[in-house]
C-alpha positions in Angstrom: 7.2 38.5 -6.5 7.2 41.5 -4.1 10.8 42.2 -4.9 10.1 42.0 -8.7 7.2 44.4 -8.3 9.4 47.1 -6.6 12.2 46.5 -9.0 10.0 47.0 -12.0 8.3 50.0 -10.4 11.7 51.6 -9.6 13.1 50.8 -13.0 10.1 52.3 -14.8 10.3 55.5 -12.7 14.0 55.9 -13.4 13.5 55.3 -17.1 10.8 58.0 -17.2 13.0 60.5 -15.3 15.9 59.8 -17.7 13.9 59.9 -20.9 11.6 62.9 -19.9 13.5 65.3 -17.6 11.6 68.4 -16.5 8.2 67.4 -17.9 5.1 68.9 -16.2 3.6 65.4 -15.5 6.8 64.3 -13.6 5.4 65.3 -10.1 2.2 63.3 -10.8 4.2 60.3 -11.9 6.4 60.5 -8.8 3.3 60.9 -6.6 1.4 58.0 -8.1 4.6 55.8 -8.0 5.0 56.5 -4.3 1.2 56.0 -3.7 1.3 52.7 -5.6 4.4 51.5 -3.6 2.7 52.5 -0.3 -0.6 50.7 -1.3 1.4 47.6 -2.2 3.4 47.6 1.1 0.3 48.2 3.2 -1.6 45.4 1.5 -1.6 43.1 4.6 -3.1 46.0 6.6 -5.5 47.6 4.1 -6.5 44.3 2.6 -6.9 42.4 5.9 -9.8 40.1 6.9 -12.9 40.6 4.9 -13.6 40.1 1.2 -14.7 43.7 0.8 -11.5 45.2 2.2 -9.4 43.0 -0.1 -11.3 44.0 -3.2 -11.2 47.7 -2.3 -7.4 47.5 -1.7 -6.9 45.6 -5.0 -9.1 48.2 -6.8 -7.0 51.0 -5.5 -3.7 49.3 -6.5 -5.0 48.6 -10.0 -6.4 52.1 -10.4 -3.1 53.7 -9.4 -1.2 51.5 -11.8 -3.7 52.3 -14.7 -3.1 56.0 -14.1 0.6 55.5 -14.2 0.4 53.6 -17.4 -1.7 56.3 -19.0 0.8 58.9 -17.9 3.9 56.8 -18.7 3.5 53.6 -20.7 6.8 52.3 -19.4 5.1 51.3 -16.1 3.2 48.6 -18.0 5.5 45.8 -17.0 4.6 46.2 -13.4 1.5 44.3 -14.4 3.3 40.9 -14.1 3.5 41.0 -10.3 -0.1 42.4 -10.3 -1.2 39.3 -12.1 -0.3 37.2 -9.1 -1.8 39.7 -6.7 -5.2 39.5 -8.6 -5.0 35.7 -8.9 -4.4 35.4 -5.1 -7.1 37.9 -4.1 -10.0 37.4 -6.5 -12.1 34.3 -7.3 -11.0 32.2 -10.3 -13.2 33.8 -13.0 -12.8 37.4 -11.7 -9.0 37.0 -11.6 -8.9 35.8 -15.2 -10.9 38.8 -16.3 -8.5 41.1 -14.4 -5.5 39.4 -16.0 -7.1 39.9 -19.4 -7.8 43.6 -18.7 -4.2 44.2 -17.4 -2.8 42.4 -20.5 -4.8 44.6 -22.8 -3.5 47.7 -21.1 0.0 46.4 -21.3 -0.3 45.8 -25.1 -1.8 49.2 -25.6 1.0 50.9 -23.6 3.7 49.1 -25.5 2.2 50.0 -28.9 2.2 53.7 -27.7 5.9 53.4 -27.1 6.6 51.7 -30.4 7.4 53.8 -33.5 5.3 51.4 -35.6 3.4 48.2 -35.4 5.4 45.4 -33.8 3.9 41.9 -33.6 6.1 41.0 -30.6 4.4 43.8 -28.6 1.0 42.4 -29.5 1.7 38.7 -28.8 4.4 38.8 -26.1 2.3 40.3 -23.3 -0.6 37.8 -23.7 2.0 35.0 -23.8 3.6 36.2 -20.6 0.2 36.6 -18.9 -0.8 33.1 -20.0 2.4 31.5 -18.7 2.1 33.4 -15.4 -1.5 32.4 -15.0 -0.8 28.8 -15.9 2.1 28.6 -13.4 -0.1 30.1 -10.7 -3.1 27.8 -11.3 -0.8 24.7 -11.5 0.9 25.7 -8.3 -2.4 26.2 -6.5 -3.7 22.9 -7.7 -0.5 21.2 -6.5 -0.8 22.9 -3.2 -4.4 21.8 -2.8 -3.5 18.2 -3.6 -0.6 18.4 -1.1 -2.9 19.8 1.6 -5.4 17.0 0.9 -2.6 14.4 1.0 -1.2 15.8 4.2 -4.7 15.8 5.8 -5.1 12.2 4.7 -1.7 11.3 6.1 -2.5 13.0 9.4 -5.9 11.2 9.6 -4.3 7.9 8.7 -1.6 8.4 11.3 -4.2 9.1 14.0 -6.2 6.1 13.0 -3.0 3.9 13.0 -2.0 5.3 16.4 -5.5 4.5 17.7 -5.3 1.0 16.3 -1.8 0.4 17.7 -3.1 1.6 21.1 -6.0 -0.9 21.0 -3.7 -3.7 19.8 -1.2 -2.8 22.5 -3.9 -2.8 25.1 -5.1 -6.3 24.0 -1.6 -7.6 23.9 -0.9 -6.3 27.4 -4.1 -7.8 28.6 -3.1 -11.2 27.1 0.4 -10.9 28.6 -1.0 -10.1 32.1 -3.5 -13.0 31.8 -0.6 -15.3 31.0 1.5 -13.9 33.8 -1.3 -14.3 36.3 -2.1 -17.8 35.1 1.5 -19.0 35.3 2.1 -17.5 38.7 -0.8 -16.6 41.0 -3.3 -19.0 39.5 -0.9 -21.9 39.5 0.3 -21.1 43.0 -3.3 -20.9 44.3 -4.0 -24.3 42.6 -1.0 -25.9 44.2 -1.9 -24.4 47.6 -5.4 -25.8 47.3 -4.1 -29.3 46.5 -1.6 -29.2 49.4 -4.2 -28.0 51.9 -6.6 -30.7 50.7 -3.9 -33.3 51.1 -3.1 -31.9 54.6 -6.7 -32.1 55.5 -6.9 -35.8 54.5 -3.8 -36.8 56.4 -4.2 -34.6 59.4 -5.5 -37.3 61.7 -3.5 -40.2 60.3 -0.1 -38.5 59.6 0.2 -35.1 61.3 3.8 -34.7 60.3 3.0 -35.1 56.6 0.1 -32.7 57.0 2.4 -30.1 58.5 4.8 -30.5 55.6 1.9 -29.9 53.2 0.9 -26.8 55.1 4.5 -25.5 55.2 4.9 -26.0 51.5 1.6 -24.3 50.9 2.8 -21.4 53.0 6.0 -21.1 51.0 4.0 -21.1 47.8 1.8 -18.4 49.2 4.9 -16.3 50.1 6.2 -16.6 46.5 2.7 -15.7 45.2 2.7 -12.6 47.4 6.1 -11.6 46.0 4.8 -12.2 42.4 1.7 -10.0 43.2 3.9 -7.2 44.6 6.1 -7.5 41.5 3.1 -7.0 39.3 2.5 -3.7 41.0 6.0 -2.6 40.3 7.4 -3.7 37.0 6.0 -7.2 36.3 9.4 -8.7 36.2 9.9 -12.2 37.8 11.3 -11.8 41.3 13.5 -14.8 40.7 15.8 -12.6 38.7 16.3 -10.1 41.5 20.0 -9.5 42.5 21.3 -10.4 39.1 20.2 -14.1 39.2 20.2 -15.9 35.9 17.8 -18.3 34.3 19.8 -21.3 35.6 19.5 -20.1 39.2 15.8 -19.5 38.9 15.2 -22.9 37.4 17.4 -24.6 40.0 15.3 -22.9 42.7 12.2 -24.0 41.0 13.4 -27.6 41.1 14.3 -27.4 44.8 12.5 -30.0 47.0 10.8 -27.3 49.1 9.3 -25.7 45.9 7.4 -28.7 44.5 5.7 -31.9 45.6 7.4 -34.0 42.9 11.0 -34.9 42.4 12.6 -32.6 39.9 16.0 -33.0 38.4 17.6 -29.9 36.8 20.4 -30.1 34.2 22.2 -27.5 32.0 23.7 -28.5 28.7 26.1 -26.3 26.7 27.8 -23.1 27.6 25.4 -20.6 29.2 25.2 -17.2 27.5 23.4 -14.0 28.7 19.7 -14.1 27.7 17.4 -11.1 27.0 15.1 -10.4 29.9 12.0 -11.3 27.9 13.5 -14.7 27.0 14.4 -15.4 30.6 11.0 -14.4 31.8 9.2 -16.5 29.2 11.2 -19.7 29.8 10.8 -19.3 33.5 7.0 -18.9 33.2 6.8 -21.9 30.9 8.7 -24.0 33.4 6.5 -22.8 36.2 3.3 -23.6 34.2 4.6 -27.0 33.0 5.5 -28.0 36.6 2.2 -26.8 37.8 0.4 -28.9 35.2 2.5 -32.0 36.1 1.7 -31.5 39.8 -2.0 -31.0 39.1 -2.8 -33.4 36.3 0.0 -35.9 35.5 0.3 -37.8 38.8 4.1 -38.0 38.0 6.8 -38.9 40.5 9.8 -37.6 38.6 10.4 -34.6 36.3 13.5 -33.9 34.3 14.1 -30.2 33.7 16.8 -29.5 31.1 18.1 -26.2 29.8 20.2 -26.5 26.6 22.3 -23.8 25.0 22.7 -24.7 21.3 24.6 -21.7 20.0 21.8 -20.1 17.9 19.0 -21.1 20.2 18.1 -22.1 23.8 15.9 -25.0 24.5 13.9 -25.8 27.6 12.8 -29.5 28.0 10.3 -30.7 30.7 9.8 -34.5 30.8 7.7 -36.3 33.3 6.8 -40.0 34.0 3.1 -39.3 34.6 0.0 -40.6 33.1 0.4 -38.7 29.8 -2.4 -37.7 27.4 -3.3 -37.5 23.7 -2.3 -34.0 22.5 -4.6 -34.3 19.5 -7.7 -35.4 21.5 -10.3 -32.9 22.8 -10.1 -32.4 26.5 -12.8 -33.5 28.8 -15.7 -31.1 28.8 -14.7 -29.7 25.4 -12.5 -26.9 26.9 -8.8 -26.8 27.6 -7.2 -24.6 30.3 -5.0 -21.6 29.7 -1.7 -23.2 30.4 -0.7 -24.7 27.1 -2.1 -21.8 25.0 -0.3 -19.3 27.2 3.0 -21.2 26.7 2.5 -21.3 22.9 1.7 -17.6 22.9 4.9 -16.8 24.9 7.1 -18.8 22.6 5.4 -17.5 19.4 6.0 -13.9 20.5 9.8 -14.7 20.7 9.8 -16.4 17.3 10.3 -19.9 18.8 8.4 -23.2 18.8 6.7 -25.3 21.4 6.4 -29.0 20.9 4.6 -31.6 23.1 5.1 -35.3 22.8 2.9 -37.5 25.0 1.2 -40.9 25.0 -1.3 -42.0 27.5 0.4 -44.0 30.2 4.0 -43.1 29.0 4.5 -39.5 30.3 4.9 -36.2 28.6 7.8 -34.2 27.1 7.4 -30.5 26.5 10.1 -28.6 24.6 10.3 -24.9 24.1 12.9 -23.7 21.6 13.7 -19.9 21.3 16.2 -18.5 18.7 18.9 -16.3 20.0 19.7 -13.1 18.1 23.2 -12.9 16.6 25.3 -10.2 18.3 
C-alpha cells in the first residue's frame, strides 16, 4: 500500500508537469507533493504513541492531499492508499466518514477533469472506496478471529501441558511405589521373616539360624543396591554389565536368593527385549516370589520364561496353599503386589492371569506383546 501511494503520487505529479508546463501553480504543486511525501514517510515518527498525535498527523496528510486535489485534480487517485491509512488510524465510524469525504472529493476532481458528465466518474470512485473498505474490514475481522484463536490455542496448550505434568507426576509416583514395593518392601518383608525364623531356631539349631541370618544379610545387600539405583537411574541393578532377563531370573532363582526351591526354565529362542519389558518382568518375578515366600507356604516354584515370537510370557507356578482369586481378602483389603503387577503389564499392553484353587497352588502368567521390528 505504501508503494502504491508513492507510485500514484509520482504519476500524478509527472502527469501535471507534462500536461501543464510552466504554469504559475507548478512550484506550489511540487512543494505540496514533496510535503505530502515527507508527511507520509514520517508517519511512524509524527504519528507515534498517543491518539492525539496520530489524529494530528492524519489531518496534516489529508489537508495536504486536499490542497493538491484543488490545485490539480489528477492527484485524486492518491486517495485509495489514504483510505487504508484512515481505516487503520481512526475508529470505525470516524474512518467511514473520512472515506466518504475523500470519495466525494475524488468524484468532484474527476468531474472537473471531464469534458462533460460521465456516469463512470460518478459511480466508479464510490465502488472502489466500498471495495477497499470492505476488504479492509473483512481482513481486520479475520485477523481478530485469528488472534482470538491463537490465544485460545496457546491457553489450551498451557492447560494441556499442566495436565500432562500432573498426570506424569502421578504416573511417576505410581511407578516409584511399585518399584519400592517390588524391591525394598519385599526385601524388608523377607528379612523380617528370616530373622524371626533365626530367632526361633537360635537355641535349637544354631546352624540353621546362621543360614537365615546370612540370607537376610544377602537380601539386605541387594536392597541397598536397589536403593542406590533409585538415586541414580531407577534401573534394576541385575541388568548391570549387559546382563539379560534370563541371567537376572536365573540369579533370582539361585538357592542363596530365596528360601524355597525355585526351578528356572527358558523356552523358545531368546530375543533382545526393551529395557522397560525386562524391568517389568523382573519386578513381577520378584513380587511373585516374595508373595510365595510370605503367603503360599510352598516348597517348590517353577519359573518359566517363554519366547513365543510375537510375545514373551513369564509363568510362576507354586505348590503352595493357593487361594480364591475372586474372594475378598481377609480384612477387606488386598496388598499392593498383585495390583502393581497388573499395572506394570497393562502399561506394556499385556495381560496378567492368575489361576489358583485353595490347597492346589497358584499359577501366575504375565504375557507382554513384542513390537514387530
